[in-house]
N, C-alpha and C positions, 0 to 999 in steps of 0.2 A: 505506286499499293495504294490498295483503297482499305477501305476505312477495316471492311471483315478479316483481310489480310492479318491486320495488326492485333486484332482483338484475337484471333486465333493463335500467331503468336505468343500472344501474353498468356492463350490457355496454355499450350503446348510447355511453357514453362513452367505454371505454376503445378501441372501436372507428372513431369518429369521429376519436378525437386518433392514434390509429396510422396511420390513413389519410391525415392533415394530414403527420402527417411521413413518411409515404411518399412523399407526391408533393413536400413538399420536398426530401425526397435525389434525387429525379430532374429538380430543377431546378440542383443545383449544377454551378456550370461556370465560366468564367474569372474571375469576381469573386470569388468562395470561395477560386480560387487566389492571388488579388490581393492579397487579404485574408490568406492564409497567408505569402506571402511579404514582407508588410506589417511583421510580426511576429517572422518569422524575420530581419530586417535590424535592424529596431528596436533602437536605441542607448540608450532610454529604457524606460518601463513603458507597460502597457495599461491605461488608464483606463478603466472600464465606466460608462457615465451613463446612465439610466433612470427613471423617475417609476411609482411604484404597483406595481403587479403586474410592469412590465419592471424598475421597480428591485430586486424582489425578486430576480429573472431573472438582473440583472447581479451584485447582492451575489451569489449564487453562484457563477455564472461568474466572478469575480474570486478567488473562495479555487480553484477548481479550476484557472484559468490559475497563479496563484502557485505550487500544490502542483506544477505539471508542468513547470517550467523557465521560465515567462515571467512573470517580475515584474507584477502589476499590483494596482488596489487601485479603491475603488467611489467614485465623485466624484456627490453629489445635485445635481440639476441648480437647485434652488432657492436651493441654498447658493453653488453655483459662479457663479450672476449675481449674487450680492451677495459676492463677494470670492475664495472657494475655487478661483475657474477660476485662481487666481496660484500652486495648485500643480504647475499643468502646465505641463512645457518643450516647448522644439521637440523634442526627441530620442524623445517620447512617443508614441504611438496613442493615440486617443479611441475605444470602441467603444460607438455609441449603438444604445440598443434601443427602438425603440416600433413597436404594430401599424398605428397613422395616420399617423405620422413627420411628425404636424403640433401635436406638444408646444409650448406658445409658451417655453416654458423654453428645450425644446433648440433651436428656432430661433433665440432670441437669443445662444444659447452660440456657433452654427456662424460667427456671419462674426467672430467675436474668434480664433476658432482656425483659420479658414482665415489671417487675416492676418497671423497668425504660424507659417505654415508646417507648423502641425500633421496630421497627416493623420487622416480618421477612418473611421471602416470602421460600416457602418450594418448591422444586424440589422431588418430594419421589413417591415412585411406590404403595404404599400403604394408599389408602384415608381412611381407617378405622383407622388409628397409630396417637400416640398420636401427632407427629410433624405433620401430616396433621391437626387434629384438633385444633392444637396452633398455626399454622401460620395465619397470615393476609391475605394471599394467595397464594392460591396450586397450582402449577402445576404438573399433573401427568403424572407420567415416568413409568406408569404402563405396564410390558411385559406378553404375554400368557408361552414364556419359554425363555430360554438363549439358543443362539446357540452352546453352549460349548456342544459337544458329550455324555458327563456325567453328562447335567444337573445343573452342578455348580459352574464355571466360571464365573463370571461378566462380559456376553460379549455383549447380546442386550440390557442389562438393563442400561450396562453404555455410549453404542454407544448412547440410546436412551436418557439418562441423558443429554449427552452431544451437542447433536441435537437440543434438548430441551433450554438450556443453551447457545447456538448459537443463535436461533432464538428469545430468550428474549433479548439476545445483540443488533442483527441487527434491530429489530423492535423499540428497544430505540431509536437507533444510528439515525433510519430513522427517529422518531419521532420530535427529535431535532434538526433536520436537519443538521445534521453533516456531513462536505463538505471534496472534497480532500484534500483539502487547510489545514483543523482542523486533516486531517488525517497524512498528511504530516510532520505538528509540532510535533506531537507524533513520528514520525516513522526520524530524523534527518539523520539517519547514515546509512551507508550501501547504497546498488543497492535500494531497495525501496526509501530512502531517496534522490538519485540525481533523480530517476525519476520524482520524484514530486516535487525536489525542486529547483533543481538545473538550472541555466538560463545559455544563450549565455554568458554574463557578468565572467562565473566562469570557458570558456571554451577559450574562444575568442583569436586569435593575436591581441595585441594593441601596441600603442605608438612603439618603435623602430621596433618590431616584424611583424607590418601591413602592407607588403609591399606595396609602392603606386609608381606612376612614372605621369609624367603631358600627357596632350593630344599630347604635339608637342615630346615627347621620341620615340625614332625610336623601331621598335619592338625586334630588338637585346639588345636594354640597357632594355626593358622591362624581355629580355630575361635571361639577368645578374642581374637582380635586385630580378627575379623569383630564383634564382640558390642558389642565393646568403640568402635568405630570409629563416625564421626556419619554414612558412608554405610553402608547396612547390607546386607548378603548378596552383600560380594565383596572380595575382596583380591589386591593384585598382588604377581606374583613375582617379585623382581628382583637380579641378581646383587651381588656388591661396589661395584660400578661405578655402581649403579644401573640399570641396562640392564635392560628388560624382558622375560622369557624365556616367562611366561604367565602366568595367573588362574586363580583357584580361588573358584567361588563356592555359597551355599546350595542351588543346585541340582545342583550335581555332587556335594555330600554327598549332598542325597538320592539322586541315581542309586548312590552307591557304597554304600547302607544298604538296596539291593535288591541289591545281587551279594552270593547268599550265601556264597562263598568268603571273602569280604573283611569281611564286615558284625562278626564280632569283634574283627579288628585293625586297621579301618580308624581307627580316632584315632592309631595307633602309627605308620603310613603315612607316609615325606615327600613332602612336596606334590609334587614333581617327578615323583613314579610318577602321581599322577592330575591335575596341574594340567591345562586347557586351554594347550596349546602354540602360541604367533605367534597369538594372539588379535588380532581385528577391533582396530585401532585409530584413533583421530584426532587430530587434533591441536589445542593451543588456538586456535587462530587457525581451525577449521573452523567453519562455521554451527552456531548452533543447530537451526535447523532442519534440516541436512542430518543431523545428527547423531541427530535425532530418525529422520527418513527413514530412516537405517542398522538403528537398534532394531528398527523396526517390520518391516524386510524381512528383517533377521535372526531378528528374535520373541527377542530379549535385553531384559533390562531395565537393563543398565549396559554401560559402556565404558571401557574403558583409555585415558587421553590418554598421549601418550607425543611427545618432540620430535622433532627433526630427527637427533640424534645413535641418539633409539631408547631415551632414558630416561625413564623412568616421572614425568610431572609431576603427575598427577592423574588424578580418576576421575569419571565422568559418568552420575549416576544419572536414568531417567527421570521417575520423582517429582519430582527436580530441576526439568526440562526444565516439566513440567504448571504445578507453582508459578511458576517464571518465563511461564509463559502465553504459549508457542511456537505451543500451537493455537489 
């Protein structure tokens, strides 16, 4: 088989799955809304349940729901009929996933759930199945055919089931008013958590690591302070009370050296004469991502950090943001 045949088969797979999901979207209606309301009203947890490929989809969807404001976990049907059903409480909603809707393990669980008044959502590919008829809301995941060349391996059916589960999770997330801050609280670790939760206070140089000079200090003194500081290339100019008056950077120095009339005496000039006055500042509570955005827009590598009283409390460097992995 040549490479073009392989690419063609891959494209057929994507095309079949795309159209299966598109058709499923057209079928969304009252049952989907009922399923959303059940999750919104739920006092307990969403319990995902499925076997085989449907079980794999259920495991993924339990994670998606849990990270977007709907407490959820996965329960294997075989384990459930041998005791694990005891973890389900009356306030829970069970979401069962099955293409055929006739899996024995699911059928054995249904009566026990019904006797206890536990509500059931089905994501099912057969509307006339036992599961679909017993569920309180059924989301139709029917597909015309699988993408498998043999018509056997679950492909279009699992892709559609996954997409409908995601649609349910996102619709509930939207209806609940789940915010970026809520999302960040569920993802405190890794790059995502840093992007959503990281503040300037987490990365700024403060205290002895915040290089400051007085307005009467010379450019030479600024240069020495700059060279010895933990953050390179910038000093903050402050008054006797610590209020920020301006900043002086190595870029300012290079520009001064290009000015012929000041070149010979630049090192002896008071920094107050050559500093950048009223610089752009951020507060310690500013999101690190916002600080990075300001740097990119203003094309600067450093931002002084000032408190509500205008006092210099630190400086943030773009290299620190890169190390913090904000991007």
